[in-house]
N, C-alpha and C positions, 0 to 999 in steps of 0.2 A: 361747662361740662356737656359733652356731646351725648345725646340719647339716640340710640339706634332702634328703629321700630320694625317689627316683623309680624307676619301673620301667625307664625308658629315658632316656639322655642322648645328645644329638647335638651334637658340636662342629663348628661351621661354618655360617655363614649365607648361603652361596651357593645356587645352584639345586639342586645335588646334595644338600646337607645338608637343605634344606627339603623336597625331594621324598622323601627317606628318612624324615624326621619325619612327613610326611603319610601315607606308606605304612604306617608302624608303627602309627599311630592308626587307620588303616583296617582293618589286620589284627587289632589288639587294641583294640577299642572299650572306652573306660573306663580304659585304662591311663594311668598318670601319666608325663609326658614333659617334658623341658626341653631347649631348644636354647640353646647358649652361643655367642655371636659376639663377637669382640674389638673389632670396629668399632661405631660408633654407629648403623649402618643395615645393612640386608640388601643383598646383591648388590654390595658395594663393589669387589671385586677382579675375578677373571676373568669372572664373570657380568655385571658392569657395564661391562666393557671389551672386548666382542667385537663382531663385525660384525652380529649378529642373524640370521644365516642358519640356516634349517632345512635341514640337509644331507640328501642322499638316501642316502649310503653307498656310492656308486659306486666310490670309490678303494680300499676296504678289502678285505683278504684274505678270500676266501670262507670262511665257517665261523668267523671270528674274532668275539669279543664285539663289537668295533667295528662290523662289518658288520651283525650281527644287531640290536644295540641301536639303531643309527642308523636302520635301516629301520623298526623298531617305534616308535622314538621320534619319527620324523617324523610318523607318523600320530597318535600320542598327543598330541604338542605342538599340532598343528592342532586336534584335537578339544577339548583343554583351553582353547585360546585362544577358540574359537568359543563354548564353553559359558559362559565367564566374561567375554565381551565385550572381550577383549584384542586390540589391533590386529594384524592378520594380512594378508599379501598374498602369494599364491602366483602368481608370474609366470614361473617357470622359469629355468633356467640354460643357457648355451651354453658348452661347452668348445671353444675355438677352436684349430685346428691352423694353423700358419703356414709349415710346410715339410714335406718328404716324411717326415723322421724323426718329426715330431710327428703326422703323418697316420697313420703305421703304429701309433704308440702309441695314437692315438685309436681305431683299429679294435680293438685289444686291450681298451681300456676298454669298448667297446660289448659285447664278449663277456663281460667281467666283470659288466656291468650285468645281462645276462640271467641269469648264474649267481646273482647276488645278489637277483634278483627285482625289479629296478628298471626302470621304463619309460624308454626312451631312443629317440631318433630320429636317424639319420645324415642330415645335410643337406649339399649341395654349396656351393661358393663363391657361386654365383648366389643360391641361396636364403638363405644367410647374409646377403648384402648386402641382400636384400629385407627380411628381418626386422630387421636392424640396419644401417642405411645408413652408420653411422660406424665399423663394424668390418670388418676385412679378414682373410681367411684362405683356406686351400685347402679348407676344409670345417669342419664343427662337429658336435658331438654335443649334441643338445638333450635336457635332463632336465626334463620339464614340471612335476614335483612339487616342485621346490625353491622355497622361499618365504623370507620375512623376517618377523620378529616382534620383539616387545619382551620380551626375556628378564628384565630386572629387574622388569617388571610381572608376569610369570608367577611370579617368586620371591616378590614381595610378596603375590600372591594365595594362593600356597601357605602363606605365613606366616599369613594371615588364616584359612585353613581349619584350620591346626594349632591356632590359638588357639580357633576356634569348636568344635573337638573336645576342648577341655580342656587342650591343651598350653600350655606357657609358653615365651616367647622372652626371653632376657636379653641385652641388647646391652651394649657397652662392657665386655666381660668377657674379658680375656686369661688363658687357662689357664696356670698356673705349675707345677702338679704333677699327676701321674696315678699312682695306685697300684692295681693289680689284686689282689684277694684271691679266695679260692675261692667266696665268696658274692656278690661284687659288685665295683664299682670306685669308688674315691674320687677326686673331681676337685676341685682347689683353684684358686682365682683370688685370689691375695693372702690375705686373712684370711677369704674366703668358701669354704664347703665344700659340695659336693653328693655324694651317693652314689647309685648306680644299679645295678640288677641287670645291665644291659647298656649298653655304651658303643659308639657308632659315631662315628668321626672322619672328617670330610670336610674336611680342612684345606687343600686346594689348595696354595698356595705355601708353606705351613708344614707340610705333611703328614709329611715325614720327621722334622722336629724334634719334632712331637707324638708320633710313634711312639717315638722315643728317650726322650722324657719319660715314656712309659708302660713303659719297659723292653723295648721291641720293637726288634729289629734290622731296619731297613727294607730292607737289602740294596741300597740305592740312595741317591742324593742328588737333591734337587729342584734343577734348574738353571733359572734364569729366562731366557727368550728374549723380548726385546722385539719386539712386532709394531707397527711404526710405520706409521701411516696418514696419507694426505693427503685433503683434502676439496676437491671442485671448487666453483667459485663457483656461487651460486644460479642464475645465467643459464645455466649449463652442466649443471644437474642432470638435464635431460632428454636428455643426450647418448646414453644407451642406456636401453632399457626392461628387458631381461633382466639377470640377473647374468652377467657376462662373465669367464670363467676361462681361463687358459692350460692347455695339456695338460701335466700334471706329468711331470717327469723322475724315473723310479723310482730313479735313483742319488742323488737329493737328498732330504733329510729332510722338506722342507716343500713346500707346494703351489705357491708362486709368487704374484706380484702380480696382483690381479684388480680389476675394476671392480664395485662393489657398491652398488646402491641400498639405502637403509636405510628403516626403517619411519617415520622422521620426515621423509622426503622429500628427504634429501640424497643425494649420490652420492660414495662414498669410493673411494680408490685404495689398495690395499695388501692385506695387510700384508707387510713383509719379515720376516726372522727374525734378529735381532742378539743375540748373547750379552750378557745384562744384567749389570751390576755391583751391582745391588740388586734384591732379590726384589719389593719393592713401590715401586720408584722409577720413577714414570711419566714424569717429566721427562727429556728427553734428557741423556745423560751422568751420570745419577744414580749415586751411589756410596754403598755402605753397607759400613763396615769389617768388621763381623761376616760379612755375606754373602760379601764378597770373600775374606776369610780362609778360610772354609770351602771355597769353590771352589778356592782355591789349594792347599789341603791334600789335596784329593780326587784321587787318581790317575786315576779314571775320566774326569775332565775333560780331562786331557792325552791320554789314549787316544782320546777322542772327537774332540779337536781335530786329531789326526793323521789320523783317518779322513775328516774333513770340512774340511780346511784351505782348499781352493780355494773351497768354498761360503762358508766363514766370511769369507774375504778379500773376496769379491764383495759379500756382504751388508753388511759394514762399509763398503766403499767407497760403496755405494749409499745408506747411511745418512748418510755424511758429505757426499756430493756428489749433489745432487738430480738432476743430469743423467743419472746412471747409473740412478736409479730411473725417470726418465721414459723412458729407452730401453727398459726392460723392458715398459712399458705400450704404447709406440708400435709394438711388434711387431704388435699386433692392433688398436690404436686410434691410427692415425697423426696424427689431427687434434689430439691433446693437445699443449698448449704448457707451457713451464716455469711461466708465470704461473698456470696452472690448478691447480697443486699448492699448496694452501693448508693451513696447520697444522690438525691434528686430534689429540685425545688418543690416546696409544699404549695398547696392551694388553700384558700380560705373561703368557706361557704358562708354566705350571708343568710342566716336562718332567723326568720321572724318568730318570736315567742310572745304569746299572749300573756296578759296579766295573771291568768290562773295557772301559768306554767305550760300550757299546751303548745306544742310545736306546730306551726302552721305548715301543712304539707302541700297545700294547693296554692295556686297563684292568688294573690291578694291585691286588689286595686281599690283606691279611694278616689272618688270623684267630687269635685266642687263645680261651681258654675263655669269657671275658666281654666281649671287645672285638673289633671289626672295624675295621680301618684301610683307608680308600680312599687308596692311596698314589699312584696314577697315574690320572687321569681326563682324558685329553687330548681335544682337539677330535676328535670332536663331542660332548663331554660335555653341553653345554647342550641340544642336540637330543635326546640320549639319556637325559636325567636321569630321566624317568619309568620306563623299563624298567630303568635302572641301579638305581633305588630298589627295584624289585621283586626284582631279583637279590640286592641287599645284604640285604634283609629276609629273603629265603628262606635265605640263608647264615647269618644271625644266629640265626634261630629254628628252622632245620631240625635 
């Protein structure tokens, strides 16, 4: 049996994993590195099933890693896309208030934007209608630096740069065993074996399982939330120019349904957030026995459910009945019709849930002597991938 030895191994072929691999080779030129990905292509899961938004970071708690990484990542992502000829469109986002309560929350978001160093402009109902004739509201907060990009293309380019720097990418390789020793880590995939002085795991939807495989207690479970999208007909793709978002309710765990132009020219509506019964089941009502069994045995899920029961019921209802989903959108875009909501592939968010039922909203890393596990990399992980990689590598090598 041949054992292949490297300075670094990265598990995970999404945008965070490839950004980490690229950063490692930038920090340690000439080092040997291998990326292991269980799928037969890069960016298959979360990276390849998101809206493509370059987020600004307006929502996030000042001082949090999310707020800092998102702001830095937005600039870095745009620079990377321009440097490598990747499709990019910075057209701005409108956060639309539809009643007095939302208007008050919008003013608080404007204050948070200033604290987080984000450009923002308050506009009234008349100006909103002028900029977006098909959108209605009592006012809006305009975030000019929000854009859209092709994240799978960024990931593939990072892969090319990793290989150009001497790194290897091995696809179709599901890791089955990880053993840490004082001088390195042994990684197995069936009868294939790699050793590395350092291991970084960016496992996304499988992050907690890979940690356990390595003998690490993750302290959480990854719970899949399906983000279901609809796509408008081509004739309606020009309905709005900007990204149109609702004002989020801080009592709810997710942002709400929005209108989102994509880099391929389509216009999407969504996503909602429905508890999934399969970590990688993108079809509606997908079910995986192992995934469901683990969820059923994890007490944190029941505690989470009790905390968010009303939200969960609403999201499930809107998933089952398209009219409820439509009603969410018509609050700010009343011209939408049921026939406008055409099928589009769903995404699945890997959400870390603690044993007490708390949703982990910030990035979560676990470090051992020779390993670093990225256990929670929630949205805006794609936007933030480049500064996340810098932080991960500093933690690993520091």
